N, C-alpha and C positions, 0 to 999 in steps of 0.2 A: 536857468530852466525850473519848470512847475515844480515843488514841491514835492509835492505826490510823484509826479512821474520819475524824480532822483530815490524817492523812497523806494520805488515799487521797481527802477532798473538794480539798485542795491540788494533787494532782494533775490532778485533773478544772478546776478553775482554769487550771493553767496549761497544758492541751490548748487549753482554749474562746480562751486569748490567743494563742496560735499561731498566724501568718500560715499560711494554706493554698498550699500549693509549687506554684506553676505548673508546667505539665511544658513544658523545654526545648524553643525550637524548633527544628528543623531545621534544619542548613546543608546545602539542596537543591542539586544539581548543576545548572545551568542547560545546555540541551545545546539545538541548533538545528539542524534536519533540512533534506533539500533537499527531501522527500516526506512526502505523509501516512503510508504505511505505515511508513517509519521512525519517525516519531511513537508512532505505536499502539502497536508494538514495543517504543519505549522505557517507555512510561507505563506498560505490562503488565509490564515487566520492572521497572523502577524504582520505581513505586509511589508513594508519599509521597515519597522520598529525590529525585527528580528534579521539575525546573520543564523542562518542554517546550516550545517552541515552533518553530512551524511558520509564518510570514508571508506565504505566497502568499497573493494572492485567489481567491475560490474559482471564480472564471470561467475562471480560466486552467488550460491546460497547466504544469506547474511544470517541465516537461522545458527549457521553451522559457521561462518567466518572467525578465523581467530584475526584480533587485531595485530600490529605489531606495540612493541613498549612507546615507542615513538606516538603511537597513535592513542594507544590508553592515556598517555600523559595530557593529549588534549582535551580528552574527554574529562579527565578530574579536570585540568582550567577552566571549563564550560560553566555558564551561568546556570543552565537548565540539562539535564540529562534525562532523555524520555525513552523510557523503555514500552515495549509491545504488551510486557505482562506473559501469562499463560505460558510461560516455560519457555518463550522464545531468548534467542540471543544468549547460547550455552554457556560464552565465554564471561558473561557477568559475572555468576559467582567464584570465578577462579580469578577475580582482581581486587584489587581496593581502588573504591569509587566514592566520593564522598554524598552520604547517606542522604544529607541537606539537599542537596542537586539533585537527585534521582525521582523521579515521577512516573508510576505503573498506570499509563493511560489504559488501562483493565480496571483500574482499581472500584469500579463504580458497576462493573458486568461480570466478575466473576462467577456469580452464579450460573451465569451462560457458558460456561466451558463446557467443552465435550471431552470426555472420554474415550481413549483409544484402546479400544481390545486389539492383545495381540501386538507385540512388538516387533520389528522386520529392521535387522541391520542389512544395508546395501550401500554402493560405492557410486558415485557419478560426481562429474565436475573437479574444480582443484581441491577442494574440500578433503575430499577421500571420502573412505567408510564412513558412517553415521547408521545411527538407530531413532527410530521416530518413537519418539517416548508416547507416557501414557496421557497427556492433554496434547487435545490437537491447536495449533497454536497462530493459524492464517485468521484470527480473529474479524480483520479488516473486508473479508469477504463475504462476511452479511452486513451491508450496509447501513443496520440498525446500529450494529455494533460499531461501526467503525465510525460514525455520528455521535456514539456516548465518548468513544476515544477521543475524537475532535472537540467534546465540551471539558474535558478533564485538562487537555491541551488550553482551550480556550480560559479557563479557571488560573492555571497556570501562569498563563500571560497575565492576567490581568492584578495577581497577586504581586507579580514584577512589575509592573509597571501602570499603578492603576489609572494614569493619567490619560491614559488611551483605551479606558474601557468601553465606550461606544464606539469606537473603531472597530476596538476587538469585536465585538458583538454585532455588529453589523457584517465584518468580512466572516465571523462565522456561520450566518445565518445563510449567506448565500452560497456558501459550500454545503451547509447541512438540505438548500433546497435543490442541490446539485446531486449528491447524493439518495436523498428519496427519488428523486426525477431516476437515475438510474435500477433503483429500486422496484417501482412503479413496473419501468419498460421491461426488467427480467421477468418478474411476474407475470405478467402479461404473454411474453414471450413462452415462457414454459408452461402456461396454460393452453396453448395451443394442442400439446401431446402430454397431459399430464401422465400418460403411462409408458411413455418413452422409456426403456430402462438404458442407463448413460453408467458406460464403465471409465471413470477418470484415469488418466495412465499415470497417479502420484497418489499417495492419499494427504494430501493439502487440501481438498473442498470440503471437508467435514462442515463447517459454517456456512457454507453455501449451501449444500445439500440440505441443509435441516431446515434453514431458511424458508427454500420452495420447494418443499417436500418431493425429493426427488428420487426415485425407484433407483438405486444402483450401488455400483461398490466401487474399489479401488484396487490398482493392480501398482505394479513396479515397474513401471517402461519409459527407458527414457528416449523425447524425440528424436534424438541423434544416433541411437543406437537399434540396430534389427534384432527383433523378437526373436528365441531363441525356440527352438521346438517344442521345449517344456513349456513358454510361457504361452503359445498360442494353445497348446492344449487345457492349459488351466482357463484360458479366454476363452475357448468356445464353452468348456464346462458351466461357465459361471454365468455365460448369457442364453443358454439353453431355457429352450420353451418361453422364453421372450419373443412375440411377434413384432419388435421394434428397437433396436438396438443402438447408441452411437458412442462412439469413444472422444473423451474429450481433453487434449491434451494441453500441458504448460506450456510449450512451444514449438515452433513450426517442426510435423513428424518428417521422417525420410519419406521420397516421394513412394518407394517401393513398399514400403509399410503400409502407405495411403491407398496403394491399389488394391494390394492384397486383402484389407478390410472392404474396399468396393464390391469385390469379387465374391465376398460372401454376404453382401448387402450391409454392412457396417456403415454411417457415416461416421467421418471424421473432422473434427474442427476443432479450433486454440480457443481457450479461454484462461489468458495470462494471469497469476494472481498477484502481478506488478510488485513485487517484494523489493526489489533492485530497481535502480534509475534506468529508464527504459531505452532504448537506442534512439528511438524520437519519439518526440512529444511530451505529454505530461501522463499523469495519472487518468485524467477525468477523459484523456483522449484514449488511451489504454482501454479503459471502462467499455467506452462507446463501441470501439472497435471489436470488444468482446460481443458488443449486445449485436453488432453486424453477424458474426460469426456463428452466433446460438442461431440467429434467425435462419439462418444456412440448414440447421439440425432439426429445430422445431416448428418450421414452415409446416400449415396445413397443406 
């Protein structure tokens, strides 16, 4: 047999006998967050290099949720603990977490914090009675502040895994583009009726209201509860002398409440803050649904 042919066949046999090398497993960064937006931002930026956990039950407000000792232990073992800042997650000061692992995602935007005048204690959900303190904490409802938080997450991941810097930066830019798109679309929708007076069903929209210069106020109306006569009276007083008013809810309100609002000429819609994991889709899908809902109220 020709020597060249023999050598070729031998080489082929060697290739067949060599086992296929499996792709090595990626050593993922374990990240625990205190709300869903931070989980979403981290997953968008970190991709396959992160394992992001947000263990709060879906039926609670994460700001007032209290984790079990077992869950706190999981936070302690994480590589990174992402905080929202602005006094969010009331349980954090009550437990011992490794300071070296905790990252305040609002550390570069604290000068943008909004002071809340007048505290109000009320009850809703399984977390029970709670008070809205003197700093508004749903910072991510201003997309520019959400971007600032995402940038802190970016730098945190780069510090942890500098070899993936280029990947993290590209992922961040894509997320930033999406958030800026949401920002510009909301601004355009609101501009259709800049004089619209908006009553927010809960005092969690301060950054949203400031960002888009919305005229309005907040009440304490729960979507799944009928407002009392006193609440209706206060509502009528707050919106009087306004040519056109709307009520924006955190969640889907009762049909009876919506119908009563309609009879008085009040438009009603939902803008979910998305502090917790949505029943369907993800953060961006919820924000797109919010845009559609705003269109119903602010349409010319």
